[in-house]
C-alpha distance (Angstrom), angle and dihedral (degrees) to the residues before:
residue distance angle dihedral
X1 . . .
X2 3.78 . .
X3 3.77 118.2 .
X4 3.79 128.6 -171.1
X5 3.79 114.7 -111.6
X6 3.79 94.5 -129.9
X7 3.80 131.0 24.3
X8 3.76 116.7 174.0
X9 3.80 107.1 -164.4
X10 3.81 104.4 8.3
X11 3.79 112.7 128.5
X12 3.77 118.7 -150.8
X13 3.79 116.5 -123.1
X14 3.79 120.4 -128.1
X15 3.78 98.4 -148.8
X16 3.78 125.7 -151.8
X17 3.77 130.6 -54.4
X18 3.77 110.5 -142.5
X19 3.79 134.7 150.5
X20 3.78 130.8 -1.7
X21 3.80 125.8 -39.4
X22 3.79 113.3 -91.0
X23 3.81 97.0 -164.1
X24 3.77 135.1 18.3
X25 3.79 91.6 41.1
X26 3.82 97.9 112.3
X27 3.79 125.0 83.4
X28 3.80 113.0 -105.4
X29 3.82 93.3 -162.1
X30 3.79 138.3 -12.8
X31 3.78 129.7 42.0
X32 3.83 104.3 -94.4
X33 3.79 138.3 33.8
X34 3.81 146.1 164.1
X35 3.79 119.5 -68.1
X36 3.79 123.6 -174.7
X37 3.77 124.1 -137.8
X38 3.81 94.6 -158.9
X39 3.78 136.2 35.8
X40 3.80 104.5 -93.1
X41 3.78 138.6 137.5
X42 3.80 112.2 -101.2
X43 3.79 109.0 -147.4
X44 3.77 134.8 -179.1
X45 3.80 92.8 -122.9
X46 3.77 114.7 124.5
X47 3.80 120.0 -130.7
X48 3.76 122.1 -154.2
């Protein structure tokens, strides 16, 4: 899809989170990982 090179005030839309993950839901390495119980964004921000 074509995108303009420069947009000054256009905000990107997040979309909707619905259903189960179709990709990225298998472990790449290791034997355990994090699994969510609700639909939420997982970010790298640290909470204190």
